[in-house]
KOLDO-250306 format. One line per field, with one value per residue (C-alpha): residue number from 1; residue in one letter; x, y, z. Coordinates in nm, 4 decimals, decimal comma. Layout:
# KOLDO-250306
pos <- (NUM_...)
code <- (A_...)
px <- (X_...)
py <- (Y_...)
pz <- (Z_...)
***
This chain:
# KOLDO-250306
pos <- (1_2_3_4_5_6_7_8_9_10_11_12_13_14_15_16_17_18_19_20_21_22_23_24_25_26_27_28_29_30_31_32_33_34_35_36_37_38_39_40_41_42_43_44_45_46_47_48_49_50_51_52_53_54_55_56_57_58_59_60_61_62_63_64_65_66_67_68_69_70_71_72_73_74_75_76_77_78_79_80_81_82_83_84_85_86_87_88_89_90_91_92_93_94_95_96_97_98_99_100_101_102_103_104_105_106_107_108_109_110_111_112_113_114_115_116_117_118_119_120_121_122_123_124_125_126_127_128_129_130_131_132_133_134_135_136_137_138_139_140_141_142_143_144_145_146_147_148_149_150_151_152_153_154_155_156_157_158_159_160_161_162_163_164_165_166_167_168_169_170_171_172_173_174_175_176_177_178_179_180_181_182_183_184_185_186_187_188_189_190_191_192_193_194_195_196_197_198_199_200_201_202_203_204_205_206_207_208_209_210_211_212_213_214_215_216_217_218_219_220_221_222_223_224_225_226_227_228_229_230_231_232_233_234_235_236_237_238_239_240_241_242_243_244_245_246_247_248_249_250_251_252_253_254_255_256_257_258_259_260_261_262_263_264_265_266_267_268_269_270_271_272_273_274_275_276_277_278_279_280_281_282_283_284_285_286_287_288_289_290_291_292_293_294_295_296_297_298_299_300_301_302_303_304_305_306_307_308_309_310_311_312_313_314_315_316_317_318_319_320_321_322_323_324_325_326_327_328_329_330_331_332_333_334_335_336_337_338_339_340_341_342_343_344_345_346_347_348_349_350_351_352_353_354_355_356_357_358_359_360_361_362_363_364_365_366_367_368_369_370_371_372_373_374_375_376_377_378_379_380_381_382_383_384_385_386_387_388_389_390_391_392_393_394_395_396_397_398_399_400_401_402_403_404_405_406_407_408_409_410_411_412_413_414_415_416_417_418_419_420_421_422_423_424_425_426_427_428_429_430_431_432_433_434_435_436_437_438_439_440_441_442_443_444_445_446_447_448_449_450_451_452_453_454)
code <- (M_N_S_Y_L_I_S_S_S_K_K_S_S_G_K_T_I_L_S_I_G_I_C_S_A_I_H_S_F_K_K_V_V_A_P_F_K_K_G_P_D_Y_I_D_P_L_W_L_S_K_A_S_S_K_N_C_Y_N_L_D_F_Y_N_M_T_N_S_E_I_K_N_L_Y_S_R_N_I_L_N_A_D_V_S_I_V_E_G_N_K_G_L_F_D_G_I_S_A_D_G_S_D_S_N_A_A_L_S_K_L_L_K_L_E_V_I_L_I_L_D_C_T_G_T_T_R_G_V_A_P_L_L_N_G_Y_K_A_F_D_K_A_L_K_Y_K_G_V_I_L_N_N_I_E_S_Q_R_H_E_G_K_I_L_T_A_I_K_E_Y_T_D_L_D_V_I_G_S_I_N_K_N_N_N_L_N_I_F_E_Q_H_L_G_L_E_P_V_F_Q_K_Q_N_L_N_K_I_I_K_N_I_T_E_I_I_K_S_S_V_N_V_K_S_L_I_P_G_R_I_K_N_K_Q_N_N_G_L_V_N_L_T_F_K_K_A_Y_R_D_I_T_L_G_I_A_L_D_E_A_F_G_F_Y_Y_P_D_D_L_E_K_I_I_G_H_G_V_K_I_K_Y_F_D_T_I_K_D_K_R_L_P_K_V_D_A_I_F_I_G_G_G_F_P_E_I_V_A_A_K_L_A_K_N_S_S_M_K_K_S_I_Y_N_F_I_E_S_N_K_P_A_Y_V_E_C_G_G_L_M_Y_L_C_E_S_I_K_T_N_S_K_L_F_K_M_V_G_A_I_K_G_K_I_N_M_N_K_K_P_I_G_R_G_Y_V_K_I_N_T_S_G_D_H_P_W_H_K_K_G_N_S_L_F_A_H_E_F_H_Y_S_D_I_K_L_K_E_N_L_Y_K_F_G_Y_N_V_Q_R_G_Y_G_I_N_G_K_K_D_G_L_V_Y_K_N_L_L_A_T_Y_T_H_M_R_D_T_K_K_C_R_W_I_D_S_F_L_K_F_I_R_K_S_K_L_L)
px <- (1,7224_1,6213_1,5954_1,4320_1,3615_1,0495_1,1023_1,0198_1,1247_0,8692_0,5907_0,2438_0,3799_0,2110_0,4665_0,2143_-0,0199_0,2696_0,4256_0,0954_0,0366_0,3880_0,3869_0,0495_0,1481_0,4708_0,2783_0,0252_0,3127_0,3735_0,6865_0,7696_0,7968_0,9364_0,7855_0,9380_0,8539_1,0981_1,0034_0,7535_0,4349_0,1597_-0,0954_0,1184_0,2843_-0,0565_-0,1578_0,1769_0,1421_-0,2015_-0,0823_0,2138_0,0689_0,3811_0,4577_0,5916_0,8681_0,9669_1,3222_1,3800_1,7087_1,5660_1,5145_1,7265_2,1014_2,2402_2,3218_1,9641_1,8273_2,0582_1,9801_1,6021_1,6119_1,8418_1,6380_1,3213_1,4478_1,5973_1,3114_1,2116_1,2495_1,2073_1,2245_1,0328_1,1088_0,8625_1,0389_0,8955_0,8951_1,1576_1,4655_1,7103_1,4808_1,5322_1,5773_1,9553_2,1026_2,3782_2,1290_2,2504_1,8917_1,7475_1,5915_1,9100_2,1121_1,8866_1,9293_2,3082_2,3018_2,0921_2,2201_1,8786_1,8189_1,6065_1,2762_1,1996_0,8394_0,7862_0,4639_0,4457_0,1640_0,2393_0,5782_0,7287_1,0901_1,1676_1,1905_1,5301_1,7306_1,5516_1,6628_2,0163_2,0368_1,9297_2,1924_2,4669_2,3748_2,4758_2,6605_2,6789_2,3089_2,1978_1,8745_1,6529_1,4488_1,1731_0,7955_0,5942_0,2781_-0,0192_0,0295_-0,2485_-0,2449_-0,0521_0,0998_0,2056_0,3679_0,5465_0,7131_0,8382_0,9653_1,1510_1,3163_1,4247_1,5642_1,7411_1,8997_1,9333_2,0509_1,7636_1,5087_1,1346_0,9770_0,6251_0,3824_0,0591_-0,2213_-0,3913_-0,6607_-0,9144_-0,9664_-0,5968_-0,5946_-0,8903_-0,7188_-0,3999_-0,5845_-0,7755_-0,5132_-0,3114_-0,6146_-0,7705_-0,5942_-0,6810_-0,8589_-1,1259_-1,1775_-1,4472_-1,3627_-0,9837_-0,9352_-1,1310_-0,9315_-0,5989_-0,7217_-0,8199_-0,4848_-0,2987_-0,4790_-0,3895_-0,0252_0,0064_-0,1202_0,1034_0,4315_0,6687_0,6456_0,8069_1,1273_1,1578_1,1549_1,4832_1,4896_1,6826_1,6754_2,0117_2,0512_1,9620_2,2534_2,2670_2,5003_2,6344_2,3127_2,2502_1,9637_1,7295_1,7365_1,5263_1,5321_1,1522_1,1813_0,8230_0,6250_0,4158_0,2715_-0,0445_-0,0884_-0,4181_-0,3876_-0,6750_-0,7076_-1,0222_-1,1779_-1,0599_-0,7079_-0,4453_-0,1276_0,1408_0,4921_0,5150_0,8746_0,7656_0,4919_0,7436_0,9787_0,7015_0,6098_0,9786_1,0089_0,7553_0,4562_0,1164_-0,0910_-0,4698_-0,6257_-0,9558_-1,2109_-1,3271_-1,6353_-1,7557_-1,6298_-1,8290_-1,5315_-1,1566_-1,0088_-0,8242_-0,4897_-0,2184_-0,1931_-0,3348_-0,1823_-0,4027_-0,2174_-0,3046_-0,5822_-0,8773_-1,1296_-1,3030_-1,4171_-1,5937_-1,6709_-2,0410_-1,9609_-1,7121_-1,9585_-2,2293_-2,0229_-2,0815_-1,9788_-1,6313_-1,5826_-1,6764_-1,4451_-1,1484_-1,2397_-1,2491_-0,9221_-0,7405_-0,9055_-0,7886_-0,4255_-0,3609_-0,0832_-0,2009_-0,0132_-0,2002_-0,0810_-0,2622_-0,5927_-0,5833_-0,5412_-0,8407_-1,0531_-0,9731_-1,0887_-1,4397_-1,5506_-1,4513_-1,6008_-1,5903_-1,8004_-1,9884_-2,1022_-2,0020_-1,9425_-1,8874_-1,5731_-1,4191_-1,3734_-1,0630_-0,8861_-1,0705_-1,0336_-1,2211_-1,0957_-1,1650_-1,0861_-0,9259_-0,9013_-0,5213_-0,2642_-0,1789_0,1291_0,2992_0,6434_0,9416_0,9551_1,2303_1,1194_1,3007_1,1610_1,0666_1,0799_0,7051_0,7310_0,5904_0,8391_1,1304_1,4262_1,4459_1,6558_1,6188_1,6041_1,3661_1,3336_0,9872_0,7045_0,3506_0,0622_-0,2660_-0,5421_-0,6897_-0,6144_-0,7129_-0,8598_-0,7656_-0,8818_-0,5930_-0,3371_-0,4940_-0,2169_0,1576_0,3500_0,6151_0,7781_0,9227_0,8915_1,2146_1,0852_0,7220_0,3944_0,2720_-0,0249_0,0305_0,3510_0,5640_0,4532_0,3436_0,2840_-0,0073_0,0282_-0,2694_-0,2296_-0,0550_-0,1661_0,0666_-0,1180_0,0770_0,0391_0,3886_0,4225_0,7066_0,9141_1,1612_1,5030_1,8368_1,7085_1,3713_1,3773_1,0398_0,9357_1,1605_1,0868_0,7119_0,7259_0,9299_0,6701_0,3885_0,5665_0,6351_0,2680_0,1637_0,3695_0,2105)
py <- (-2,1190_-2,2461_-1,9785_-2,0210_-1,8300_-1,9529_-1,8965_-2,0471_-2,0554_-1,7883_-1,5772_-1,7201_-2,0565_-2,0625_-1,8830_-1,6782_-1,9680_-2,1875_-1,9142_-1,8496_-2,2203_-2,2903_-1,9883_-2,0891_-2,4565_-2,3774_-2,1420_-2,4204_-2,6382_-2,3765_-2,2452_-1,8808_-1,7991_-1,4660_-1,3745_-1,1453_-1,0442_-0,9411_-0,6237_-0,3386_-0,5260_-0,4568_-0,7303_-1,0456_-0,9212_-0,8603_-1,2206_-1,3529_-1,1465_-1,2919_-1,6467_-1,6235_-1,3841_-1,1747_-0,8624_-0,9299_-0,6954_-0,6049_-0,6583_-0,4390_-0,3820_-0,0769_0,1474_-0,0288_-0,0741_-0,4230_-0,3288_-0,2067_-0,5346_-0,7380_-0,5332_-0,5336_-0,9081_-0,9771_-0,7660_-0,9541_-1,3123_-1,2926_-1,4782_-1,6921_-2,0653_-2,0355_-1,7451_-1,7502_-1,5015_-1,5013_-1,4072_-1,2218_-1,3468_-1,6128_-1,7088_-1,5255_-1,2386_-0,8741_-0,5339_-0,5474_-0,7522_-0,8798_-1,0281_-0,8148_-0,7430_-1,0878_-1,3376_-1,5415_-1,2401_-1,1994_-1,5678_-1,5296_-1,2010_-1,3457_-1,7061_-1,8504_-2,2015_-2,2022_-2,3862_-2,3975_-2,4332_-2,5892_-2,5406_-2,8879_-2,8121_-2,9779_-3,1220_-3,4457_-3,5473_-3,1904_-3,0782_-3,2507_-3,0329_-2,7276_-2,8091_-2,8978_-2,5736_-2,3762_-2,5455_-2,4935_-2,1291_-2,0206_-2,2845_-2,0586_-2,1123_-2,3721_-2,5596_-2,7129_-2,8896_-2,8750_-2,8532_-2,9744_-2,7783_-2,8459_-3,2234_-3,3638_-3,7308_-3,9992_-4,1081_-3,7514_-3,7243_-4,0581_-3,9556_-3,6283_-3,7912_-4,0545_-3,7896_-3,5807_-3,8863_-4,0209_-3,7039_-3,4581_-3,4531_-3,2381_-3,3539_-3,3283_-3,2000_-3,1565_-3,2395_-3,0441_-3,1742_-2,9402_-2,7751_-2,5281_-2,3825_-2,3029_-2,1472_-1,9283_-1,8266_-1,7444_-1,5240_-1,3293_-1,2948_-1,0617_-0,8393_-0,8464_-0,7255_-0,8885_-0,5777_-0,6271_-1,0014_-1,1091_-1,4824_-1,4595_-1,6980_-1,9661_-1,9053_-1,9367_-2,2499_-2,4134_-2,3276_-2,4576_-2,7912_-2,8490_-2,7511_-2,9686_-3,2699_-3,2037_-3,0686_-3,2083_-2,8926_-3,0543_-3,1035_-2,7229_-2,6895_-2,7307_-3,0142_-2,8153_-2,4363_-2,2752_-1,9711_-1,6559_-1,4230_-1,0572_-1,1216_-0,7658_-0,6037_-0,2342_-0,1713_0,1158_0,3828_0,6968_0,9975_1,0102_1,3727_1,3992_1,3015_1,6155_1,4977_1,2936_1,1490_1,0179_0,7214_0,5760_0,1998_0,0270_-0,1535_0,1167_0,1937_-0,0398_-0,0154_0,0884_-0,0459_-0,1882_-0,0714_0,2849_0,2745_0,1346_0,4248_0,6801_0,5267_0,4990_0,8758_0,9148_0,9967_0,8903_0,7242_0,7354_0,5099_0,6135_0,4418_0,6410_0,4206_0,3729_0,6763_0,9983_1,2335_1,2531_1,2037_1,4951_1,4873_1,7236_1,5686_1,2854_1,0143_0,8203_0,5434_0,3299_0,0780_0,0132_0,2905_0,2203_-0,1201_0,0358_0,3695_0,3476_0,3072_0,5939_0,8186_0,7436_0,8676_1,2402_1,3463_1,1906_1,3439_1,6851_1,6378_1,5622_1,8473_2,0961_1,9592_2,0258_2,3640_2,4725_2,4305_2,1186_1,8907_1,5957_1,3362_1,0942_0,8242_0,6757_0,5519_0,8439_1,0849_0,9281_0,9648_1,3350_1,4144_1,5241_1,1869_0,8341_0,6849_0,3063_0,0592_0,3542_0,4716_0,8014_0,8323_1,1612_1,1778_1,4394_1,7160_1,8752_1,8194_1,9693_1,6720_1,3658_1,0058_0,7558_0,3838_0,2128_-0,1532_-0,1421_0,0140_0,3791_0,3740_0,0504_-0,0279_0,1547_0,5323_0,7919_1,1448_1,4696_1,7190_2,0605_2,3954_2,3699_2,0633_2,1543_1,9559_1,8392_2,0425_2,1038_1,8594_1,5405_1,2226_0,9617_0,5978_0,4517_0,2753_0,3190_0,0971_0,2516_0,1838_0,5282_0,8591_1,2029_1,4944_1,8155_2,1679_2,3203_2,5518_2,5143_2,3216_2,3133_1,9881_1,8675_1,6131_1,6012_1,2480_1,1012_0,7457_0,6377_0,8172_0,9924_1,2219_1,3170_1,1506_1,4500_1,5590_1,4024_1,5228_1,7633_2,0498_2,2327_2,4356_2,1880_1,8810_1,6623_1,4079_1,1611_0,8425_0,7445_0,5088_0,6134_0,3927_0,5445_0,4173_0,5804_0,6250_0,7672_0,9542_1,1098_1,0421_1,2880_1,5671_1,5108_1,5094_1,8314_1,9865_1,8812_2,0370_2,3581_2,3772_2,3370_2,6419_2,8679)
pz <- (1,6971_1,3528_1,0830_0,7437_0,4242_0,2466_-0,1234_-0,4614_-0,8248_-0,9165_-0,7722_-0,7075_-0,5984_-0,2575_-0,0382_0,1581_0,2316_0,3366_0,5519_0,7300_0,7848_0,9126_1,1473_1,2890_1,3191_1,5051_1,7339_1,8014_1,9248_2,1976_2,0303_1,9652_1,5966_1,4757_1,1346_0,8716_0,5162_0,2451_0,0639_0,1037_0,1839_0,4384_0,3772_0,4083_0,7304_0,8882_0,8152_0,9399_1,2573_1,3188_1,2500_1,4874_1,7496_1,7068_1,5027_1,1541_1,0337_0,6782_0,5554_0,2522_0,0677_-0,1136_0,1874_0,4504_0,4808_0,5412_0,8998_0,9558_0,8208_1,0436_1,3551_1,3051_1,2487_1,5445_1,7874_1,7073_1,7222_2,0712_2,2382_1,9393_1,8795_1,5034_1,2584_0,9318_0,6526_0,3646_0,0430_-0,2535_-0,6119_-0,6885_-0,4883_-0,7139_-0,8133_-0,7193_-0,8801_-0,9169_-1,2001_-0,9729_-0,7261_-0,4363_-0,3280_-0,4026_-0,1664_-0,1937_-0,0809_0,2208_0,3029_0,3065_0,4959_0,7792_0,7542_0,6745_0,5449_0,2306_0,2129_-0,1585_-0,2723_-0,6126_-0,8055_-0,9591_-1,2018_-1,5356_-1,4430_-1,3088_-1,3768_-1,4825_-1,1203_-1,0883_-1,3306_-1,1919_-0,8366_-0,9417_-1,1347_-0,8285_-0,6135_-0,8710_-0,9348_-0,5830_-0,3842_-0,0764_-0,0055_0,2446_0,1801_0,4447_0,1816_-0,0756_-0,0420_-0,3381_-0,4135_-0,6400_-0,6511_-0,8697_-0,7677_-0,5839_-0,9179_-0,9917_-0,6498_-0,6882_-1,0144_-0,8650_-0,5449_-0,7484_-0,9654_-0,6658_-0,4834_-0,7914_-0,9242_-0,6321_-0,2713_-0,1462_0,1110_0,0525_0,3732_0,2443_-0,0325_-0,0739_-0,2917_-0,5327_-0,3227_-0,4557_-0,1089_-0,0768_-0,4236_-0,3314_-0,0046_-0,1949_-0,4439_-0,1805_0,0934_-0,1270_-0,1692_0,1756_0,4913_0,8219_0,9489_0,6807_0,7301_0,9744_0,9646_0,9624_1,2562_1,0719_0,7530_0,9366_1,1169_0,7863_0,6285_0,9335_0,9323_0,5669_0,6187_0,9317_0,7401_0,4391_0,5778_0,8410_1,0502_1,3553_1,1550_1,1462_1,5254_1,7164_1,9675_2,2230_2,2492_2,3098_2,5315_2,3446_2,2688_2,1754_1,8778_1,8963_1,7776_1,8275_2,0682_1,9985_2,2668_2,2779_2,5067_2,5208_2,4218_2,2975_2,6069_2,5673_2,2343_2,1826_1,8334_1,6983_1,4604_1,2566_1,3038_1,1806_0,8838_0,6449_0,7664_0,9071_0,6987_0,9455_0,9918_1,3468_1,3857_1,3021_1,5651_1,8139_1,7390_1,7878_2,1230_2,2097_2,1710_2,4517_2,2314_2,3601_2,0878_2,0820_1,8187_1,6651_1,4425_1,1399_1,1052_1,4632_1,6587_1,6447_1,6638_1,7028_2,0490_2,2063_2,0252_1,9031_1,5540_1,3465_1,1278_0,8857_0,7041_0,4077_0,3678_0,1408_0,2147_-0,1167_0,0140_0,3135_0,1467_0,2333_0,6034_0,5965_0,4149_0,6706_0,9664_0,9096_1,2604_1,2291_0,8850_1,0251_1,3236_1,0961_0,8602_1,1469_1,2884_0,9616_0,9057_1,2524_1,1373_1,3444_1,2058_0,9985_0,7971_0,5713_0,3314_0,0299_0,1775_0,4194_0,1279_-0,0449_0,2679_0,3047_-0,0499_-0,1435_-0,2767_-0,3780_-0,6921_-0,7043_-0,9049_-1,0578_-0,7139_-0,5551_-0,1805_0,0008_0,2133_0,4464_0,1893_0,3428_0,0090_-0,2864_-0,5143_-0,6330_-0,6164_-0,8923_-0,8638_-1,1637_-1,2655_-1,2928_-1,0574_-1,1190_-0,8985_-0,8006_-0,6621_-0,5249_-0,5120_-0,4922_-0,4049_-0,3260_-0,0770_-0,2092_-0,0355_0,0299_0,2543_0,5980_0,8066_0,5892_0,4694_0,0957_-0,1047_0,1013_-0,1054_0,0336_-0,0727_-0,0171_-0,2048_-0,3382_-0,4404_-0,5474_-0,7958_-0,7466_-0,9097_-0,7926_-0,9849_-0,8046_-0,8588_-1,0519_-0,8914_-0,5496_-0,3765_-0,3315_-0,3136_-0,0716_-0,3023_-0,6519_-0,7887_-0,9265_-0,9472_-0,9206_-0,9868_-0,6726_-0,7281_-1,0917_-1,2120_-1,1145_-0,7681_-0,4433_-0,0898_-0,1245_0,1235_0,2742_0,5927_0,8276_0,6327_0,4264_0,2099_-0,0017_-0,2021_-0,0916_0,2068_0,4356_0,6616_0,9046_0,7958_0,7136_0,3588_0,4617_0,7919_0,8762_1,2368_1,4205_1,1701_1,2022_1,5826_1,5859_1,3570_1,5924_1,8897_1,6977_1,6010_1,9650_2,0599_1,8018)
***
């Protein structure tokens, strides 16, 4: 199997567009491509999943151990011909000064060849010392080659190709002309998840056609596929101890940010999942608990507001002490209202608070939180490593709620607290992912079962 990390010298160089196009192109050649994304992202993985017709999994040094990263990766490449890992930011960028959580570190950990994208805007011969510097900086990395992006003309391309051939030993496997359509796609893909795009198949097709004509995609596909091997990975096994639990999960135009490996774990525990649509369905299905993840409810706030029967169904569910867990967009939906673009939309009202959308992020990046004694299903004192990304803030009625988390890093609800607790509801801006550094699934399922027995 051929394995690649798609990276660049800096962010906004075209990694996402290229990753989508390559995944889709390989899939169109009747090959199985296993997609991955470095870091805590929901939107890019959804596009990569759509492009490859296969779940995309996040590989994140912050909340995963190296062994967890290796095992998740190994489990999901067993039947693949090619694996594609989209990096974040630049090749050597990360949080740690020593580069131990960088894209380069991930490449070495998983033995990935690097495909380096260069944004060639405003440069020609200067790409040569840049490439040589990258190779010299970490000689343990293996490069598949370079893809040139934003080429302005044939003359521009010729100068860059000459410099790379004359001064480096790297291969150029693609050259993409400056394309306004691609730039527009790049700008909007990071803001629009696939569950809110009506013409996503057409968008992916257009991207794929451009990438196929500009990149030697076939050079990335192995000529002969070797027998797949287990490579000593640890298989996930569950006792299906929670077969008596039915969990309702919101999945629609408003909500769709869920980690696929978390959903797989929940199902692996024997839980029956019933998906519901907060816009189209009239009421909740018959379930023991609900989980509403992140999304962009502000974009479809008018549609959410219009569905009064669903809002009432969720309100009554929470008021009847049924277990509910909501993250970010889900928290916003459960509040009294969402104000966006100077318009106010009425929401569920289970949380006595008002949501206001801001032009800049309020909370963005990695989070460290400690559980308080008021958490409904975690023991006090647990440290959890997760992430947040929200442009909204919430104005709550003072002294009405307790909180399940003390924020050590990040913003949460008010800079100090997160995890609003009301009856058997936990509402948080923090996005959880079930890893050794952030266990939540088993505790939540135990809490659901306990609530059923009351």
